[in-house]
N, C-alpha and C positions, 0 to 999 in steps of 0.2 A: 911427421903428424902433417894431416893437408892446410891449405890456406884455409878451408872453410872450417876445419876442426879448431883453427887458431883463433878465427874469428870470434866462436861460440865460447870458447874457453871461460874469458872474464866472467860471462852473462852466467853460467853454470856455477862456476866456482862462487861469485856472491849470491847464488841462490842456494847453493849449498851451506855455504857460511851462515846467512838469514836462517834458513832453518835449523842449526845447529845451536843458534842462540835464542830462536823462540821455543825449541823443546828443553833449552836448560832453564831457560825462564819461569817455563809452566812447571818444570821439576821442583827447582826453587820455591815458587809460588805455592807449590802443592805441599810441599813440606813444613813450609811457616802456616798455611790456614791449617793444616793436621796438628801442629803444635800449640795454635792457639785453642783449637777445640780442644784437643787432649786439656789445656789447661783450665779451659773454662766449665769442663766436664766434671775436672775434679773439684773446682769450686761450687758446682751446683751440689755435688755430692756432700761436701763439706757441710754447707749451709742448708742441705736435706737433716744430717746426721744430726745440727743444732736442733733444727726447727721438731725433728722427733724428740731429740730430749725435752726441750721447753715444752711440749704438748704433754708429753709424759710426766712432768713435773705439775703442772697443770691439773690434770686429771687427779694425780696421785693428792694434791690439796683439796681439789673438790670433795673427792670421796672421803678424806679424812674430816672435812667440815661435814658433809653432809652426815656421814656417820656419827658424828658428834649432836648433831642436830636431831637425828633420830633418837638417839640415846636421851639427851635431854626433855624430849616428847611423851617417851615412853615412861620415865620417870614422875614427870610432870601429871602423867593419866593415872599414875599410878598414887602418886599423893592425892589428887582429886578423890580418886575413888574410896581412899582410905578416910580422906575427912569428909566425904557425904555417906559414906556407910556403902557406898555400891560395892556388888560383888561381881566379879567377872564371870561369866557362864563357865562353867567347865567341859571341855571338850570331850567327849566321851569317843573311845575309839572301837570297834569291835575286837573282841577277844582278850580286850587290857581291862 
């Protein structure tokens, strides 16, 4: 090796070592960030499932309450019609 290459060798090796450290650090940070994103994605999915189940239960309860109220109103109307002597008009369909 010439004197010129011996002069530049420490600087090149230092630069190469720094490059290896930077690339390795970036790779590790990318893996950690990817793992955090996967964990967050999993958490969001489970929370969404729980929210969907909760909304489904709320809708079912609301449907049950509405059905019950409609049924109660229909019975009430029938009783009022019976007590007041009202008659519901019959629906005539063609052909029946």
